[in-house]
Biopython code that builds the backbone (N, CA, C, O; Angstrom):
import numpy as np
from Bio.PDB.StructureBuilder import StructureBuilder

atoms = [
    (1, "VAL", "N", (-22.140, -8.856, -8.604)),
    (1, "VAL", "CA", (-23.246, -8.295, -9.341)),
    (1, "VAL", "C", (-24.054, -7.451, -8.376)),
    (1, "VAL", "O", (-24.281, -7.850, -7.233)),
    (2, "SER", "N", (-24.491, -6.282, -8.831)),
    (2, "SER", "CA", (-25.314, -5.431, -7.982)),
    (2, "SER", "C", (-26.512, -4.899, -8.765)),
    (2, "SER", "O", (-26.485, -4.792, -9.991)),
    (3, "PHE", "N", (-27.557, -4.572, -8.017)),
    (3, "PHE", "CA", (-28.791, -4.033, -8.591)),
    (3, "PHE", "C", (-29.256, -2.901, -7.687)),
    (3, "PHE", "O", (-29.389, -3.089, -6.478)),
    (4, "LEU", "N", (-29.505, -1.727, -8.263)),
    (4, "LEU", "CA", (-29.999, -0.580, -7.512)),
    (4, "LEU", "C", (-31.327, -0.145, -8.110)),
    (4, "LEU", "O", (-31.434, 0.087, -9.314)),
    (5, "PHE", "N", (-32.337, -0.037, -7.252)),
    (5, "PHE", "CA", (-33.647, 0.471, -7.655)),
    (5, "PHE", "C", (-33.960, 1.671, -6.780)),
    (5, "PHE", "O", (-33.917, 1.581, -5.553)),
    (6, "SER", "N", (-34.275, 2.790, -7.407)),
    (6, "SER", "CA", (-34.640, 4.011, -6.697)),
    (6, "SER", "C", (-35.614, 4.786, -7.580)),
    (6, "SER", "O", (-35.402, 4.917, -8.786)),
    (7, "THR", "N", (-36.688, 5.301, -6.967)),
    (7, "THR", "CA", (-37.673, 6.021, -7.768)),
    (7, "THR", "C", (-38.410, 7.051, -6.915)),
    (7, "THR", "O", (-38.527, 6.910, -5.697)),
    (8, "GLN", "N", (-38.893, 8.074, -7.580)),
    (8, "GLN", "CA", (-39.804, 9.031, -6.966)),
    (8, "GLN", "C", (-41.113, 9.048, -7.744)),
    (8, "GLN", "O", (-41.929, 9.951, -7.562)),
    (9, "ALA", "N", (-41.319, 8.066, -8.603)),
    (9, "ALA", "CA", (-42.490, 8.020, -9.470)),
    (9, "ALA", "C", (-43.775, 7.758, -8.698)),
    (9, "ALA", "O", (-44.837, 8.223, -9.112)),
    (10, "TRP", "N", (-43.712, 7.026, -7.589)),
    (10, "TRP", "CA", (-44.919, 6.689, -6.845)),
    (10, "TRP", "C", (-45.445, 7.885, -6.061)),
    (10, "TRP", "O", (-46.657, 8.062, -5.940)),
    (11, "HIS", "N", (-44.542, 8.706, -5.529)),
    (11, "HIS", "CA", (-44.936, 9.889, -4.771)),
    (11, "HIS", "C", (-43.751, 10.848, -4.798)),
    (11, "HIS", "O", (-42.622, 10.410, -4.577)),
    (12, "PRO", "N", (-43.959, 12.128, -5.058)),
    (12, "PRO", "CA", (-42.837, 13.065, -5.200)),
    (12, "PRO", "C", (-42.050, 13.304, -3.906)),
    (12, "PRO", "O", (-40.914, 13.774, -3.961)),
    (13, "ARG", "N", (-42.637, 12.986, -2.737)),
    (13, "ARG", "CA", (-41.933, 13.237, -1.477)),
    (13, "ARG", "C", (-41.383, 11.974, -0.833)),
    (13, "ARG", "O", (-40.700, 12.049, 0.188)),
    (14, "LEU", "N", (-41.672, 10.805, -1.421)),
    (14, "LEU", "CA", (-41.153, 9.536, -0.902)),
    (14, "LEU", "C", (-40.208, 8.926, -1.922)),
    (14, "LEU", "O", (-40.518, 8.869, -3.112)),
    (15, "GLU", "N", (-39.053, 8.470, -1.449)),
    (15, "GLU", "CA", (-38.075, 7.846, -2.342)),
    (15, "GLU", "C", (-37.619, 6.508, -1.761)),
    (15, "GLU", "O", (-36.782, 6.486, -0.859)),
    (16, "PRO", "N", (-38.155, 5.394, -2.262)),
    (16, "PRO", "CA", (-37.661, 4.092, -1.827)),
    (16, "PRO", "C", (-36.389, 3.720, -2.589)),
    (16, "PRO", "O", (-36.231, 4.052, -3.763)),
    (17, "GLU", "N", (-35.497, 3.029, -1.901)),
    (17, "GLU", "CA", (-34.263, 2.551, -2.527)),
    (17, "GLU", "C", (-34.041, 1.105, -2.133)),
    (17, "GLU", "O", (-34.301, 0.717, -0.994)),
    (18, "LEU", "N", (-33.563, 0.312, -3.070)),
    (18, "LEU", "CA", (-33.188, -1.066, -2.821)),
    (18, "LEU", "C", (-31.860, -1.308, -3.514)),
    (18, "LEU", "O", (-31.734, -1.089, -4.719)),
    (19, "LEU", "N", (-30.877, -1.756, -2.762)),
    (19, "LEU", "CA", (-29.573, -2.114, -3.313)),
    (19, "LEU", "C", (-29.292, -3.553, -2.913)),
    (19, "LEU", "O", (-29.250, -3.878, -1.727)),
    (20, "VAL", "N", (-29.101, -4.413, -3.905)),
    (20, "VAL", "CA", (-28.790, -5.824, -3.666)),
    (20, "VAL", "C", (-27.459, -6.110, -4.347)),
    (20, "VAL", "O", (-27.263, -5.767, -5.513)),
    (21, "ALA", "N", (-26.551, -6.735, -3.619)),
    (21, "ALA", "CA", (-25.253, -7.130, -4.159)),
    (21, "ALA", "C", (-25.040, -8.609, -3.862)),
    (21, "ALA", "O", (-25.299, -9.070, -2.750)),
    (22, "ARG", "N", (-24.571, -9.343, -4.852)),
    (22, "ARG", "CA", (-24.358, -10.785, -4.697)),
    (22, "ARG", "C", (-23.000, -11.155, -5.266)),
    (22, "ARG", "O", (-22.610, -10.692, -6.338)),
    (23, "ASN", "N", (-22.292, -11.993, -4.534)),
    (23, "ASN", "CA", (-21.011, -12.525, -4.984)),
    (23, "ASN", "C", (-21.294, -13.739, -5.865)),
    (23, "ASN", "O", (-21.993, -14.656, -5.434)),
    (24, "LEU", "N", (-20.774, -13.765, -7.073)),
    (24, "LEU", "CA", (-21.037, -14.872, -7.981)),
    (24, "LEU", "C", (-20.179, -16.099, -7.673)),
    (24, "LEU", "O", (-20.536, -17.211, -8.062)),
    (25, "ASN", "N", (-19.053, -15.913, -6.981)),
    (25, "ASN", "CA", (-18.162, -17.028, -6.676)),
    (25, "ASN", "C", (-18.555, -17.773, -5.412)),
    (25, "ASN", "O", (-18.227, -18.950, -5.262)),
    (26, "ARG", "N", (-19.250, -17.108, -4.506)),
    (26, "ARG", "CA", (-19.641, -17.711, -3.234)),
    (26, "ARG", "C", (-21.109, -17.415, -2.989)),
    (26, "ARG", "O", (-21.712, -16.587, -3.672)),
    (27, "ASN", "N", (-21.668, -18.091, -2.020)),
    (27, "ASN", "CA", (-23.083, -17.904, -1.712)),
    (27, "ASN", "C", (-23.236, -16.826, -0.636)),
    (27, "ASN", "O", (-23.692, -17.119, 0.470)),
    (28, "ASP", "N", (-22.865, -15.602, -0.945)),
    (28, "ASP", "CA", (-23.060, -14.499, -0.002)),
    (28, "ASP", "C", (-23.670, -13.306, -0.732)),
    (28, "ASP", "O", (-23.477, -13.120, -1.933)),
    (29, "TRP", "N", (-24.413, -12.503, 0.034)),
    (29, "TRP", "CA", (-25.117, -11.371, -0.555)),
    (29, "TRP", "C", (-25.402, -10.317, 0.507)),
    (29, "TRP", "O", (-25.283, -10.554, 1.708)),
    (30, "SER", "N", (-25.782, -9.146, 0.013)),
    (30, "SER", "CA", (-26.147, -8.020, 0.869)),
    (30, "SER", "C", (-27.387, -7.353, 0.270)),
    (30, "SER", "O", (-27.506, -7.224, -0.949)),
    (31, "ALA", "N", (-28.302, -6.935, 1.137)),
    (31, "ALA", "CA", (-29.490, -6.200, 0.692)),
    (31, "ALA", "C", (-29.655, -4.982, 1.591)),
    (31, "ALA", "O", (-29.596, -5.093, 2.815)),
    (32, "GLN", "N", (-29.858, -3.837, 0.986)),
    (32, "GLN", "CA", (-30.045, -2.590, 1.728)),
    (32, "GLN", "C", (-31.343, -1.943, 1.249)),
    (32, "GLN", "O", (-31.498, -1.632, 0.068)),
    (33, "PHE", "N", (-32.262, -1.747, 2.178)),
    (33, "PHE", "CA", (-33.551, -1.119, 1.898)),
    (33, "PHE", "C", (-33.582, 0.228, 2.623)),
    (33, "PHE", "O", (-33.175, 0.328, 3.781)),
    (34, "LYS", "N", (-34.069, 1.263, 1.928)),
    (34, "LYS", "CA", (-34.130, 2.596, 2.535)),
    (34, "LYS", "C", (-35.353, 3.327, 2.000)),
    (34, "LYS", "O", (-35.673, 3.234, 0.815)),
    (35, "LEU", "N", (-36.032, 4.054, 2.878)),
    (35, "LEU", "CA", (-37.158, 4.889, 2.476)),
    (35, "LEU", "C", (-36.911, 6.292, 3.002)),
    (35, "LEU", "O", (-36.762, 6.493, 4.207)),
    (36, "THR", "N", (-36.867, 7.261, 2.098)),
    (36, "THR", "CA", (-36.623, 8.659, 2.455)),
    (36, "THR", "C", (-37.890, 9.468, 2.232)),
    (36, "THR", "O", (-38.530, 9.374, 1.184)),
    (37, "TRP", "N", (-38.238, 10.261, 3.231)),
    (37, "TRP", "CA", (-39.386, 11.160, 3.157)),
    (37, "TRP", "C", (-38.857, 12.584, 3.145)),
    (37, "TRP", "O", (-38.177, 13.001, 4.083)),
    (38, "LYS", "N", (-39.158, 13.326, 2.106)),
    (38, "LYS", "CA", (-38.765, 14.732, 1.998)),
    (38, "LYS", "C", (-39.839, 15.558, 2.680)),
    (38, "LYS", "O", (-40.858, 15.886, 2.073)),
    (39, "MET", "N", (-39.609, 15.896, 3.950)),
    (39, "MET", "CA", (-40.632, 16.569, 4.751)),
    (39, "MET", "C", (-40.952, 17.951, 4.222)),
    (39, "MET", "O", (-42.122, 18.323, 4.130)),
    (40, "ASP", "N", (-39.926, 18.722, 3.871)),
    (40, "ASP", "CA", (-40.110, 20.019, 3.217)),
    (40, "ASP", "C", (-38.871, 20.284, 2.379)),
    (40, "ASP", "O", (-38.141, 19.346, 2.060)),
    (41, "GLY", "N", (-38.615, 21.519, 2.018)),
    (41, "GLY", "CA", (-37.501, 21.827, 1.127)),
    (41, "GLY", "C", (-36.139, 21.413, 1.630)),
    (41, "GLY", "O", (-35.285, 21.036, 0.828)),
    (42, "ASN", "N", (-35.901, 21.469, 2.944)),
    (42, "ASN", "CA", (-34.575, 21.199, 3.475)),
    (42, "ASN", "C", (-34.473, 19.971, 4.368)),
    (42, "ASN", "O", (-33.372, 19.459, 4.568)),
    (43, "TRP", "N", (-35.565, 19.491, 4.904)),
    (43, "TRP", "CA", (-35.543, 18.387, 5.860)),
    (43, "TRP", "C", (-35.844, 17.056, 5.192)),
    (43, "TRP", "O", (-36.729, 16.959, 4.342)),
    (44, "ARG", "N", (-35.084, 16.016, 5.593)),
    (44, "ARG", "CA", (-35.292, 14.650, 5.119)),
    (44, "ARG", "C", (-35.340, 13.716, 6.327)),
    (44, "ARG", "O", (-34.589, 13.894, 7.287)),
    (45, "LEU", "N", (-36.212, 12.736, 6.275)),
    (45, "LEU", "CA", (-36.288, 11.691, 7.287)),
    (45, "LEU", "C", (-36.176, 10.369, 6.548)),
    (45, "LEU", "O", (-36.915, 10.123, 5.595)),
    (46, "ALA", "N", (-35.253, 9.516, 6.983)),
    (46, "ALA", "CA", (-35.040, 8.231, 6.310)),
    (46, "ALA", "C", (-34.988, 7.113, 7.334)),
    (46, "ALA", "O", (-34.581, 7.309, 8.479)),
    (47, "THR", "N", (-35.406, 5.946, 6.899)),
    (47, "THR", "CA", (-35.287, 4.739, 7.699)),
    (47, "THR", "C", (-34.874, 3.613, 6.766)),
    (47, "THR", "O", (-35.209, 3.614, 5.582)),
    (48, "GLY", "N", (-34.145, 2.656, 7.314)),
    (48, "GLY", "CA", (-33.672, 1.586, 6.449)),
    (48, "GLY", "C", (-33.193, 0.380, 7.223)),
    (48, "GLY", "O", (-33.149, 0.371, 8.453)),
    (49, "VAL", "N", (-32.838, -0.635, 6.463)),
    (49, "VAL", "CA", (-32.311, -1.870, 7.031)),
    (49, "VAL", "C", (-31.228, -2.400, 6.093)),
    (49, "VAL", "O", (-31.376, -2.345, 4.872)),
    (50, "ASP", "N", (-30.144, -2.910, 6.665)),
    (50, "ASP", "CA", (-29.057, -3.529, 5.923)),
    (50, "ASP", "C", (-28.944, -4.978, 6.380)),
    (50, "ASP", "O", (-28.845, -5.247, 7.578)),
    (51, "ILE", "N", (-28.957, -5.907, 5.435)),
    (51, "ILE", "CA", (-28.903, -7.331, 5.742)),
    (51, "ILE", "C", (-27.706, -7.938, 5.018)),
    (51, "ILE", "O", (-27.517, -7.714, 3.823)),
    (52, "PHE", "N", (-26.906, -8.703, 5.743)),
    (52, "PHE", "CA", (-25.743, -9.391, 5.183)),
    (52, "PHE", "C", (-25.905, -10.881, 5.443)),
    (52, "PHE", "O", (-26.285, -11.282, 6.543)),
    (53, "GLU", "N", (-25.618, -11.705, 4.437)),
    (53, "GLU", "CA", (-25.739, -13.161, 4.571)),
    (53, "GLU", "C", (-24.591, -13.844, 3.847)),
    (53, "GLU", "O", (-24.099, -13.356, 2.829)),
    (54, "GLY", "N", (-24.171, -14.988, 4.393)),
    (54, "GLY", "CA", (-23.165, -15.803, 3.739)),
    (54, "GLY", "C", (-22.261, -16.502, 4.729)),
    (54, "GLY", "O", (-22.375, -16.284, 5.935)),
    (55, "PRO", "N", (-21.354, -17.348, 4.230)),
    (55, "PRO", "CA", (-20.399, -18.033, 5.098)),
    (55, "PRO", "C", (-19.495, -17.024, 5.811)),
    (55, "PRO", "O", (-19.248, -15.931, 5.300)),
    (56, "ALA", "N", (-19.015, -17.396, 6.976)),
    (56, "ALA", "CA", (-18.221, -16.468, 7.803)),
    (56, "ALA", "C", (-16.943, -15.999, 7.123)),
    (56, "ALA", "O", (-16.453, -14.918, 7.450)),
    (57, "ASP", "N", (-16.385, -16.762, 6.194)),
    (57, "ASP", "CA", (-15.129, -16.372, 5.535)),
    (57, "ASP", "C", (-15.353, -15.629, 4.223)),
    (57, "ASP", "O", (-14.403, -15.419, 3.469)),
    (58, "SER", "N", (-16.595, -15.227, 3.933)),
    (58, "SER", "CA", (-16.891, -14.513, 2.691)),
    (58, "SER", "C", (-17.002, -13.010, 2.944)),
    (58, "SER", "O", (-17.040, -12.561, 4.090)),
    (59, "LEU", "N", (-17.053, -12.249, 1.865)),
    (59, "LEU", "CA", (-17.091, -10.791, 1.956)),
    (59, "LEU", "C", (-18.287, -10.300, 2.774)),
    (59, "LEU", "O", (-18.100, -9.537, 3.721)),
    (60, "TYR", "N", (-19.491, -10.710, 2.439)),
    (60, "TYR", "CA", (-20.679, -10.263, 3.165)),
    (60, "TYR", "C", (-20.959, -11.111, 4.394)),
    (60, "TYR", "O", (-21.516, -10.619, 5.376)),
    (61, "GLY", "N", (-20.581, -12.368, 4.349)),
    (61, "GLY", "CA", (-20.793, -13.252, 5.486)),
    (61, "GLY", "C", (-20.023, -12.824, 6.722)),
    (61, "GLY", "O", (-20.433, -13.122, 7.844)),
    (62, "ALA", "N", (-18.907, -12.128, 6.526)),
    (62, "ALA", "CA", (-18.129, -11.625, 7.667)),
    (62, "ALA", "C", (-18.946, -10.644, 8.504)),
    (62, "ALA", "O", (-18.662, -10.449, 9.685)),
    (63, "TYR", "N", (-19.956, -10.028, 7.898)),
    (63, "TYR", "CA", (-20.812, -9.060, 8.596)),
    (63, "TYR", "C", (-22.190, -9.634, 8.915)),
    (63, "TYR", "O", (-23.108, -8.889, 9.258)),
    (64, "ASP", "N", (-22.339, -10.951, 8.804)),
    (64, "ASP", "CA", (-23.639, -11.601, 8.976)),
    (64, "ASP", "C", (-24.278, -11.287, 10.327)),
    (64, "ASP", "O", (-25.502, -11.185, 10.412)),
    (65, "ASN", "N", (-23.496, -11.134, 11.365)),
    (65, "ASN", "CA", (-24.032, -10.823, 12.695)),
    (65, "ASN", "C", (-24.165, -9.322, 12.937)),
    (65, "ASN", "O", (-24.440, -8.899, 14.060)),
    (66, "ASN", "N", (-23.975, -8.517, 11.901)),
    (66, "ASN", "CA", (-24.012, -7.063, 12.045)),
    (66, "ASN", "C", (-25.117, -6.421, 11.207)),
    (66, "ASN", "O", (-24.971, -5.277, 10.777)),
    (67, "ASP", "N", (-26.217, -7.135, 10.969)),
    (67, "ASP", "CA", (-27.365, -6.520, 10.289)),
    (67, "ASP", "C", (-27.819, -5.324, 11.124)),
    (67, "ASP", "O", (-27.628, -5.303, 12.340)),
    (68, "ARG", "N", (-28.414, -4.341, 10.477)),
    (68, "ARG", "CA", (-28.806, -3.144, 11.238)),
    (68, "ARG", "C", (-30.098, -2.545, 10.710)),
    (68, "ARG", "O", (-30.472, -2.718, 9.550)),
    (69, "VAL", "N", (-30.755, -1.842, 11.598)),
    (69, "VAL", "CA", (-31.924, -1.018, 11.287)),
    (69, "VAL", "C", (-31.559, 0.390, 11.737)),
    (69, "VAL", "O", (-30.993, 0.559, 12.817)),
    (70, "TYR", "N", (-31.868, 1.396, 10.940)),
    (70, "TYR", "CA", (-31.454, 2.756, 11.277)),
    (70, "TYR", "C", (-32.493, 3.777, 10.847)),
    (70, "TYR", "O", (-33.361, 3.506, 10.018)),
    (71, "THR", "N", (-32.378, 4.955, 11.434)),
    (71, "THR", "CA", (-33.135, 6.132, 11.024)),
    (71, "THR", "C", (-32.166, 7.292, 10.946)),
    (71, "THR", "O", (-31.141, 7.304, 11.627)),
    (72, "GLU", "N", (-32.485, 8.246, 10.134)),
    (72, "GLU", "CA", (-31.654, 9.447, 10.049)),
    (72, "GLU", "C", (-32.541, 10.653, 9.785)),
    (72, "GLU", "O", (-33.557, 10.561, 9.096)),
    (73, "VAL", "N", (-32.142, 11.767, 10.341)),
    (73, "VAL", "CA", (-32.784, 13.054, 10.086)),
    (73, "VAL", "C", (-31.708, 13.939, 9.488)),
    (73, "VAL", "O", (-30.616, 14.063, 10.042)),
    (74, "ARG", "N", (-32.019, 14.554, 8.356)),
    (74, "ARG", "CA", (-31.014, 15.340, 7.647)),
    (74, "ARG", "C", (-31.572, 16.710, 7.297)),
    (74, "ARG", "O", (-32.708, 16.841, 6.843)),
    (75, "TYR", "N", (-30.756, 17.718, 7.517)),
    (75, "TYR", "CA", (-31.082, 19.080, 7.096)),
    (75, "TYR", "C", (-30.088, 19.475, 6.011)),
    (75, "TYR", "O", (-28.881, 19.496, 6.252)),
    (76, "VAL", "N", (-30.579, 19.782, 4.834)),
    (76, "VAL", "CA", (-29.727, 20.140, 3.694)),
    (76, "VAL", "C", (-29.783, 21.662, 3.517)),
    (76, "VAL", "O", (-30.864, 22.244, 3.433)),
    (77, "PHE", "N", (-28.614, 22.293, 3.462)),
    (77, "PHE", "CA", (-28.592, 23.739, 3.276)),
    (77, "PHE", "C", (-27.624, 24.113, 2.185)),
    (77, "PHE", "O", (-27.464, 25.295, 1.880)),
]
sb = StructureBuilder()
sb.init_structure("model")
sb.init_model(0)
sb.init_chain("A")
sb.init_seg("    ")
for serial, (resi, resn, name, xyz) in enumerate(atoms, 1):
    if name == "N":
        sb.init_residue(resn, " ", resi, " ")
    sb.init_atom(name, np.array(xyz, "f"), 0.0, 1.0, " ", f" {name:<3s}", serial, name[0])
structure = sb.get_structure()
């Protein structure tokens, strides 16, 4: 099961995203949070975090020790 929330309703230049995925057969899940700032017409700055939880032999649990925090700068042309 997965759930995606993304909106620009709060501010036209900020876009928060939340993606949560959960395995119904096992106790494992993944959550990805991201915030994108549209600096101007072509430039984007984003930061986020990906979290994986579950038993070591499960789909998301295999990545449990690989949670990450990231930033990205993007130029769209």
